[in-house]
N, CA, C and O atoms as a Tinker XYZ file with bonds, in Angstrom:
   168  protein
     1  N     63.179000  293.534000 -248.193000    73     2
     2  CA    62.813000  292.619000 -247.159000    64     1     3
     3  C     63.629000  292.972000 -245.920000    63     2     4     5
     4  O     64.833000  293.212000 -246.016000    81     3
     5  N     63.003000  293.002000 -244.802000    73     3     6
     6  CA    63.658000  293.243000 -243.524000    64     5     7
     7  C     63.925000  291.890000 -242.886000    63     6     8     9
     8  O     62.983000  291.143000 -242.617000    81     7
     9  N     65.193000  291.556000 -242.637000    73     7    10
    10  CA    65.553000  290.266000 -242.054000    64     9    11
    11  C     66.125000  290.454000 -240.663000    63    10    12    13
    12  O     66.854000  291.412000 -240.406000    81    11
    13  N     65.798000  289.547000 -239.775000    73    11    14
    14  CA    66.334000  289.584000 -238.415000    64    13    15
    15  C     66.640000  288.158000 -237.970000    63    14    16    17
    16  O     65.837000  287.250000 -238.181000    81    15
    17  N     67.791000  287.968000 -237.362000    73    15    18
    18  CA    68.117000  286.675000 -236.773000    64    17    19
    19  C     67.488000  286.646000 -235.379000    63    18    20    21
    20  O     67.681000  287.569000 -234.587000    81    19
    21  N     66.750000  285.604000 -235.089000    73    19    22
    22  CA    66.029000  285.498000 -233.823000    64    21    23
    23  C     66.370000  284.141000 -233.204000    63    22    24    25
    24  O     66.434000  283.133000 -233.908000    81    23
    25  N     66.584000  284.120000 -231.908000    73    23    26
    26  CA    66.845000  282.839000 -231.263000    64    25    27
    27  C     66.753000  282.947000 -229.754000    63    26    28    29
    28  O     66.908000  284.024000 -229.179000    81    27
    29  N     66.499000  281.814000 -229.128000    73    27    30
    30  CA    66.410000  281.783000 -227.669000    64    29    31
    31  C     67.491000  280.892000 -227.065000    63    30    32    33
    32  O     67.419000  280.545000 -225.886000    81    31
    33  N     68.478000  280.526000 -227.851000    73    31    34
    34  CA    69.529000  279.632000 -227.375000    64    33    35
    35  C     69.292000  278.192000 -227.760000    63    34    36    37
    36  O     70.248000  277.434000 -227.925000    81    35
    37  N     68.028000  277.792000 -227.910000    73    35    38
    38  CA    67.695000  276.421000 -228.304000    64    37    39
    39  C     67.321000  276.329000 -229.774000    63    38    40    41
    40  O     67.635000  275.341000 -230.438000    81    39
    41  N     66.662000  277.341000 -230.276000    73    39    42
    42  CA    66.246000  277.367000 -231.672000    64    41    43
    43  C     66.647000  278.706000 -232.279000    63    42    44    45
    44  O     66.571000  279.743000 -231.620000    81    43
    45  N     67.068000  278.678000 -233.521000    73    43    46
    46  CA    67.403000  279.900000 -234.250000    64    45    47
    47  C     66.669000  279.901000 -235.578000    63    46    48    49
    48  O     66.541000  278.862000 -236.224000    81    47
    49  N     66.191000  281.059000 -235.982000    73    47    50
    50  CA    65.537000  281.181000 -237.276000    64    49    51
    51  C     65.628000  282.620000 -237.736000    63    50    52    53
    52  O     65.986000  283.512000 -236.966000    81    51
    53  N     65.303000  282.838000 -238.995000    73    51    54
    54  CA    65.296000  284.184000 -239.569000    64    53    55
    55  C     63.849000  284.613000 -239.749000    63    54    56    57
    56  O     63.043000  283.882000 -240.324000    81    55
    57  N     63.529000  285.791000 -239.259000    73    55    58
    58  CA    62.192000  286.373000 -239.370000    64    57    59
    59  C     62.252000  287.444000 -240.451000    63    58    60    61
    60  O     63.169000  288.265000 -240.442000    81    59
    61  N     61.303000  287.458000 -241.379000    73    59    62
    62  CA    61.354000  288.406000 -242.492000    64    61    63
    63  C     60.001000  289.082000 -242.702000    63    62    64    65
    64  O     58.946000  288.492000 -242.467000    81    63
    65  N     60.061000  290.330000 -243.149000    73    63    66
    66  CA    58.876000  291.106000 -243.471000    64    65    67
    67  C     59.061000  291.681000 -244.871000    63    66    68    69
    68  O     59.755000  292.686000 -245.024000    81    67
    69  N     58.465000  291.079000 -245.895000    73    67    70
    70  CA    58.634000  291.609000 -247.250000    64    69    71
    71  C     57.875000  292.924000 -247.413000    63    70    72    73
    72  O     56.806000  293.116000 -246.833000    81    71
    73  N     58.440000  293.815000 -248.204000    73    71    74
    74  CA    57.803000  295.104000 -248.479000    64    73    75
    75  C     58.121000  295.518000 -249.910000    63    74    76    77
    76  O     59.233000  295.299000 -250.393000    81    75
    77  N     57.156000  296.109000 -250.578000    73    75    78
    78  CA    57.354000  296.638000 -251.927000    64    77    79
    79  C     57.497000  298.146000 -251.810000    63    78    80    81
    80  O     56.595000  298.828000 -251.322000    81    79
    81  N     58.633000  298.662000 -252.259000    73    79    82
    82  CA    58.915000  300.089000 -252.162000    64    81    83
    83  C     58.487000  300.839000 -253.410000    63    82    84    85
    84  O     58.500000  300.291000 -254.513000    81    83
    85  N     58.110000  302.096000 -253.229000    73    83    86
    86  CA    57.850000  303.040000 -254.320000    64    85    87
    87  C     56.743000  302.602000 -255.270000    63    86    88    89
    88  O     56.734000  303.008000 -256.433000    81    87
    89  N     55.814000  301.785000 -254.798000    73    87    90
    90  CA    54.650000  301.391000 -255.592000    64    89    91
    91  C     53.410000  301.476000 -254.714000    63    90    92    93
    92  O     53.441000  301.111000 -253.539000    81    91
    93  N     52.337000  301.954000 -255.284000    73    91    94
    94  CA    51.102000  302.064000 -254.524000    64    93    95
    95  C     50.518000  300.676000 -254.258000    63    94    96    97
    96  O     50.429000  299.843000 -255.160000    81    95
    97  N     50.126000  300.445000 -253.018000    73    95    98
    98  CA    49.509000  299.190000 -252.602000    64    97    99
    99  C     48.175000  299.510000 -251.940000    63    98   100   101
   100  O     48.103000  300.394000 -251.086000    81    99
   101  N     47.128000  298.805000 -252.325000    73    99   102
   102  CA    45.827000  298.988000 -251.706000    64   101   103
   103  C     45.743000  298.089000 -250.482000    63   102   104   105
   104  O     45.990000  296.887000 -250.575000    81   103
   105  N     45.397000  298.660000 -249.340000    73   103   106
   106  CA    45.312000  297.929000 -248.080000    64   105   107
   107  C     43.840000  297.662000 -247.757000    63   106   108   109
   108  O     43.104000  298.553000 -247.334000    81   107
   109  N     43.440000  296.423000 -247.968000    73   107   110
   110  CA    42.097000  295.978000 -247.607000    64   109   111
   111  C     40.956000  296.761000 -248.244000    63   110   112   113
   112  O     39.848000  296.774000 -247.708000    81   111
   113  N     41.204000  297.411000 -249.370000    73   111   114
   114  CA    40.160000  298.188000 -250.032000    64   113   115
   115  C     39.812000  299.475000 -249.312000    63   114   116   117
   116  O     38.878000  300.174000 -249.704000    81   115
   117  N     40.565000  299.798000 -248.246000    73   115   118
   118  CA    40.265000  300.984000 -247.438000    64   117   119
   119  C     41.139000  302.178000 -247.762000    63   118   120   121
   120  O     40.657000  303.311000 -247.763000    81   119
   121  N     42.417000  301.949000 -248.036000    73   119   122
   122  CA    43.309000  303.058000 -248.338000    64   121   123
   123  C     44.491000  302.578000 -249.167000    63   122   124   125
   124  O     44.760000  301.379000 -249.246000    81   123
   125  N     45.194000  303.521000 -249.785000    73   123   126
   126  CA    46.375000  303.243000 -250.575000    64   125   127
   127  C     47.606000  303.701000 -249.811000    63   126   128   129
   128  O     47.569000  304.697000 -249.090000    81   127
   129  N     48.708000  302.955000 -249.981000    73   127   130
   130  CA    49.938000  303.265000 -249.277000    64   129   131
   131  C     51.114000  303.123000 -250.238000    63   130   132   133
   132  O     51.148000  302.205000 -251.058000    81   131
   133  N     52.074000  304.036000 -250.130000    73   131   134
   134  CA    53.333000  303.920000 -250.851000    64   133   135
   135  C     54.433000  303.857000 -249.802000    63   134   136   137
   136  O     54.611000  304.800000 -249.030000    81   135
   137  N     55.174000  302.751000 -249.768000    73   135   138
   138  CA    56.238000  302.537000 -248.793000    64   137   139
   139  C     57.528000  303.174000 -249.302000    63   138   140   141
   140  O     57.994000  302.855000 -250.395000    81   139
   141  N     58.098000  304.067000 -248.514000    73   139   142
   142  CA    59.366000  304.695000 -248.881000    64   141   143
   143  C     60.515000  303.754000 -248.542000    63   142   144   145
   144  O     60.406000  302.959000 -247.608000    81   143
   145  N     61.609000  303.832000 -249.286000    73   143   146
   146  CA    62.776000  302.966000 -249.076000    64   145   147
   147  C     63.360000  303.130000 -247.670000    63   146   148   149
   148  O     63.990000  302.200000 -247.165000    81   147
   149  N     63.170000  304.271000 -247.032000    73   147   150
   150  CA    63.714000  304.534000 -245.706000    64   149   151
   151  C     62.798000  304.046000 -244.582000    63   150   152   153
   152  O     63.097000  304.275000 -243.410000    81   151
   153  N     61.703000  303.388000 -244.908000    73   151   154
   154  CA    60.692000  303.019000 -243.918000    64   153   155
   155  C     61.230000  302.168000 -242.769000    63   154   156   157
   156  O     60.736000  302.280000 -241.648000    81   155
   157  N     62.225000  301.324000 -243.017000    73   155   158
   158  CA    62.744000  300.447000 -241.966000    64   157   159
   159  C     64.066000  300.924000 -241.392000    63   158   160   161
   160  O     64.660000  300.229000 -240.568000    81   159
   161  N     64.535000  302.073000 -241.798000    73   159   162
   162  CA    65.782000  302.617000 -241.249000    64   161   163
   163  C     65.556000  303.003000 -239.790000    63   162   164   165
   164  O     64.521000  303.572000 -239.443000    81   163
   165  N     66.509000  302.696000 -238.960000    73   163   166
   166  CA    66.397000  302.960000 -237.536000    64   165   167
   167  C     66.501000  304.402000 -237.242000    63   166   168
   168  O     66.427000  304.802000 -236.080000    81   167
């Protein structure tokens, strides 16, 4: 999961994007994708 602290000074919250690594995932019946563990590295 990629987590980021986000805020504008008045409100603060954590924004997250879950991801499954090293497993094939079907995207909308159109194609298959395997997410590498390094996908979110800067």
